[in-house]
N, C-alpha and C positions, 0 to 999 in steps of 0.2 A: 527455157521454160520451168523446168525443174529445179534449177538453182533460183530462179527467180521466187519461185513461190517456197523457197526453203529461207530466204533472206528474212521474212517477216517472222516467220517460226523461231528464228535464231533471236531477232530482235525481241519478240514478245518474252522470250525465253530469259534474257538479258534482263528486260524490264522486271521479269519476276524474281530474279535473284537479287536485282537492286531493292526491290520492296521487301523480301524476305530479309535483307541484310540490314534494311531501315526497321522493321518490325523486330528482328530478333534484338539488335543492338537496342533499340527504344525499350524494349522489354528485360533487357538483361540490366541496363541503366535504371530503369523504373524499379525491377526488384531489389538492386544495390542500393538505391536511396530510399525505398521503403525499409530494409533492413536496418540502414543507418538511423534512419527516425526511428524506428520501433525499438532501436538497442540504445539510443539515445534517451528515449521515454523511459525505457526499462533500467537505465542507470541511474537516472534523475529519480525516479520511483524507489530504487534500492538506495541512493543516497540520504532521500527524505524520511522513509520507512524503518531503514535498518543502518547504514554505516554511520551516519551522524548520531543518532540516539543513542548507538552502541558504544562509539566513541563518549559520547557527552555522559553516560552511564560509569564506564571504566574509570573517568577521569573523578567522576563523583564518588566512586568506591575507593579509589586510591586517598582522594581526600581524607573522606571518614575514616580510613583506617588509619592513618597519620594522625588524627585526631583523637582515636579511642584512648591510646597510651597516655597522652598529656590529661585527658580525663581523669583517668585513674591515678595520675600521680596526684592530681589538685585533691583528689577525692581523700586519697592518703594523708595530704595534707591537712585537711580540713577534719579529720576524724584523728589525727596524732593527740595522743595525751600530753606530749611535751606544749604544743601550742595552747591547748585548752589551760593546763596548769598554770603556763607562763602569764598567760592574760590572768587568771583569778587570783595570781599572786601578786599582780601590781604593774605587770611590766616593768620590773625594776632592773634584771639584768640584761642590757640591751645588747652586747656581745653574743648572749648565748642565743637570742632571735637571729641575731645577723648571721652567726657562724651555722645554723640550722638552714636558712634562707640560702646560702652560699653552696652549704654541702648538697641540698636539692638543684641547685642549677647545676652545678659540677657533675653531679651523679648522673643526671638525666641529659644532660646536654642541652638545657634549655636556656633560651635567649635572656630570659631573666626569671625571677621569682620573687613573691611580694606578699605581705601579711598587712591588711589594713586593720585597725582596731577600732571597733564602735564606741567604746569608752572615750579614748583619748582622741581619736580622729588622725593619729600618727600613720603614715604611709611607711612600712619597713621593707627594705631590702637586704640581699647580702651585704651590701656596702655600709649598712646602718639605717638611719633616718633619713629618708628622702625629702618628707614634707608632712603638712598637715592639712588633710581635704578639709575643703570647705564646701557647704551647699551654694555659695555665691560663686564658686569657681567652674566655667562651663565645663573645664578638664575634668573635673571630678564628679560630672554627673553620672560618670557610668558607676560608682560607688552606691550612689543613692537609688541608683534604679537595681542595682544588685539585692540591694537591703530589702527591697518591696517584692522581690522575685517570688512566685508560688513555687518554682522548682529550686532545685538544691544548687545547680549551676548555668552559666550562661556561656557562649561562645561570642566573642565580637572581635572586631579589627578597629585596633585604636594606635596613634603613635605613642611611643613608650618613651615618657619622659626620663626613666632613667638612662636611656640609651640613645641620645640625642633626637629623638622624635621617630626612630626606626618604624616603620609599620610594622605593626606586630598583632599575630593571633593571639588574643588573652582567654586563657579558660578561668574565669571567675567564679570560686566555689563559696558558699555561705558556712560558716562556722557559729556553732553551737556549743554553749557549755553542756554538763551532765545532767543539768536539769531543762534543758531545750530550749534556753533562752540564746537570741543571736547575740554574737559577740565580735562579729566582724567577718572580713571576706580574704580568703587567700587564694593563690593559684600560682602559676605559669605562664610564661609568655613564650612564642615560638615565632622565629623570624618568618616571614613569607617566602623567604629565599628557597625554601623545600618545595612550595608550589609553583614558584618560577621555574624550578629545575623538573617538575613534573610537567607543566605546561609545555616546556622547550624540550622536552623527550617526545611527548605526544605529537608535536608538530613537526618535529623529524619522522617519526616513524608513520604516521598517517600521512603526511604531506597536506596537512590542513592548519589552517588560522585557528588560533584557541586562544581566548581571552576572556576576562572576567570585566562584568559592567555592574555598576553600583545603581541604585533604585532612582537616581538621579537622571540616567541615561548617559553616564562619564564612565570612560574605560579607566578601570582600577590599575595604578600605578606599583610597581613594587620597589621594594627597597626605601630609601629615603622619600619624604613626600616631595614633590615638585610643585611648582605655583601653579602651574596649569596641566590640566588633562584634557583629553580630547572627549569633547560632547559628541554623542551620535547624532545629536539632533543636527548638526551641521553638514553630515555625509549625505552628498545627493544621493536621491531614490532610496536610502535606508532611513534618512531623518523622518520622513512623514510617519514611518511605521513605529518608532521607538516608543512613542506614548502607548499604542495598542500592545506592542513586546511586552512591555513594563507591567501592562496590567494583565495581560493573559499569563507571563511569567512561565511559559512553556508552549512549544510549539515548533513548526517550521515555515521560514518565510524565504522570499526570495527578492533580490534587486540587482542593478545593473550598475557597473562602474566601468566606464569606457568600453562600452559595447559587451562586455563580459557579463553573464549573467552567474551571481553568487548564491548560492543555497544555502540557508542558515538554520541552524537547529539550536533553539533556546532551552536551555533547564535552570530552574530556580534552586540554589544551595540555600535552605532554610537556615543552617548553622551560621553560614558565614554572610548570610542577607545579600548575596551577589547573585548576578545572573552569569551563567557560564554560557559562552557563545561559541559554537564549534561551526566554524566556516568554509565551504569548498567551492573552489571555483570550478564551475562545470567545464570549462575549455579544458583546464587541466584532466580533469576526469576522462574528457572524450577524445583525448589525444589518440590513444590506442585505437577507439572507434575509427575516428577517422583515417589513420593508416590503414585499417581493414577496407574501408571504402575504397581507398585508391586502389589497393590490392586486388580487390573484387572487380572493379571496374576494368583493370588490365586484364585480369582471367576472362572476364565476359567478351571483351574484344577477340581474344584468342578463341574461346569456345564458338562465337558467333563464326569466325573463319572457318574453324573445322566443320561445323554444322553445315553451311553453304556448300563447302567443298563435297561433303556427304549428300547433300541434296543434289547436286549437281551431277554425282555419281550415279544416283538413285535415278533420276529423270533419264541417264543416258540408257540404262538398265530395263526399268520398268515403265508402264503408263498407269496413269491414276484410274483406278475402277469405282464405279460410284458403290455403293452398299444399299441394298436394299432397305428399306425403312422397314423394321418387324414390327408386327402388329400385336406382338404380346410382350407383356414385362417378363424378361429372363427370371426374376427371381420369384415371383408368385405365381406366374402363367396366366394372369388375368390381362384383359386388354391393356392397352396404353394409350395415352392421351391423343398420340395421332389417330389410331384406330378408332376411338371413340368419335373424333371429329367427321370422320368418315359415315359411322353408322348413325349419329345422331342426324345427320340429314337425310338420312334414308328414313328414321324413324319421323322426322316431321314432314316429310313426303307423303308417308303414310296417314299421317294427322291431317294433313290439308284434304285427303281424299274422304278418308272417314274421322274423324275427329272423337278422339277418345282420350281421356286424362293421361297425361305424363308427369311423373311426380321424380323429383332428385332427392338423394340420399348423400349426404356429404360426412364420412365417417372418419374418425381419429382415435387412435390408440392413447387413451390417458397414460401420462408420464412416462412414454415411450423412452424419453431420453435418459431417465432414470436407469431403464434394463440396459441401454448400451452401455452405460458409465459402469455400473455394479457388475454386470455379466460379460460385456464383450460384444462387439458388433456381429460373431457369427450366431451367439443366441438371439441377438437383436433380429437378424435375418429369419433365423426359423420361426421367430415368432409372428414376422410380418406373412410367412408364409401360411402358417397355421390359422392364422386370421383370415387370411385370403380364402382359404379354404371352407370355412366355418360361416362366413357370408355369402358365399356361391351356395352352399347348401341351404340357407335359408331363402334363397329366391327362387323365382321360376324360372322356367327356361327360356322364356321371351325376354326375361331382364337383363341388363347390362352390368357387369361388374369392372369396373376401370382402376386399376394403379394411379392414384390421381399425383401422387408425390411423397416422398418421406413415408410417415406413417398413415397418411391419409387416402381414403378410398371412396370414388364416386359411385354410387348405384342409381342407375336409370330404370325406372318402374315403370313399364308398358301398360297402357289400360288401368291405372292406379290412382287415385284420386287422394286429396292430402289426408283425409281421415283414414283411409285404408294404408297409406304410406306410414302415418304416423304408428298405427298398430304392428305394420311390420317392423319398425323401427325399434318398437319397444321389444318386440319379440327377440329381435337380434341382441340388443343390449343386455336383455336379460339372460337369454342362452349363454352369451361369452362371458357374463359375469359370473354366471353360476358354476361355471364348470372350468375348474384350475387346468392350466398347460402344464404337461410334462416333458420336459427338454433335457437330456442328458444328465439325467439324476436330480434336476431341480424343478420345484414346483411353483408356478407363477400364477399369482391370481391377478387377472388384467381385466379392466372395465375399457368401454368404449363411450363417448360423445357423439351424437349425430343431430346434425343440422337437416332440416326437412323443407323442401319448398316444392309447389305445383307450378308446372307451365302454365302461362294465364292465355296462350293462344295468340298473343301478338307481340311478346319479347322475343329476344333472342335467346337462345340455347346458353350462352354465357350468362346473360342477365340471370337466368334462371339457378345458374350454378352460383352465380354470385351470392344470390338469396340465400342459397343451402348453406353457403360457406358462411354467411352472415349469422345464420341461425345458430351453425356448429360453435362460432366464438361465444354465441351468446351461453351455450351450453357449457363450455369449457370457464367461461367466466362466473358462472353461476355455480360452481362446485363440482363440473366433470360428472361421468357417470349419467348422462341426463340427453333427453330427446327435446329437442325445441322446435319449434316451426317458425318459418319467416313469414 
């Protein structure tokens, strides 16, 4: 008989162990997955908010730094007395100007150097006369644009006629004679290979795709011009966004290619009139996180096994004991909600025998979260205890004071109608607001908000409490440190 009775017990225990195994495994897996998705979201937000913008800003700074020196060189050329004197003397000694431009090019490692005369229209380089500019020639439009500039110089990207149409960064500087009259444009050209090398370096360092896009939505090619460039309008998922990206000129975007999510940060470079695209494949960024997920799942299974073994060991030595439900809140010493449920039924039984008004006050400490954040949870616990004592001291012996949860307290006033409850609530609010709290050398000025409701005789206690709670939210939403009635 004993063995027959024991079998169901063992069977039940095995069922319990299996259930615990399933629950623990599911819990660990859920936690691991939640951690993975939280980390995934955090990484995505970091990429969007910090990493890609920082990479973009660094590249922009590098480009600007590389352009400052050429600007200074072009400015020096534009203010050189030789250039102005040579023009004013009638541009008679071509070798002198060619030698000047050649020396500038060689001394500073420029790709090209030039001067275009306003009077003659001749385009001079270190090799001599290149051509005569014409307003009818589209490729000379840059000169007539420079002539009408309000600024002293411009930076633009153009094919260099003197160097087999290689794509070149030109710094075009306006030249004036001693009387302030415009006499031409001078400057230097830089190959974009330096920018190309910079982009390659950043791509290797940050493991991201980095490229320039012009305002037509075409990827900018470097070196010699190609007949065709990639139009991003044709890229699936990204194409429909290109016009908006060009319009916005700055921001973060996402698109998918072959199931991979790509995060894109765009920054506009006004000096170059290009958009800088810095792109991160999210799958690459999350590779380490996925590996961590697999590791966590393996560890979870091991931990689950250990926990089951320990629980089985505990079952063999101890029996579960039921804890008696405490009637008071351990922190404040007030009644807890369980005790309130019991006592309110007793109060309602008395009401049914001899009806007398019952009012509920729902009390909330204003800005309590700020106290925890600024002073710590220990100070917050002390505040709850002190406020509980003050609320109790303002009540009658027959009233009930309950720690409702968090920083909320419920006061049940026996034999008290709504008007009297409002008066008591105002007294409590004023007394707590008038007397600062001293805790561990800190002085805290606290206020409370209170919602008041009166039991109508037909509703449930929960409905009365809910109406008080609604009134409390009204008090909080209309400025706090107030009493509102349901």
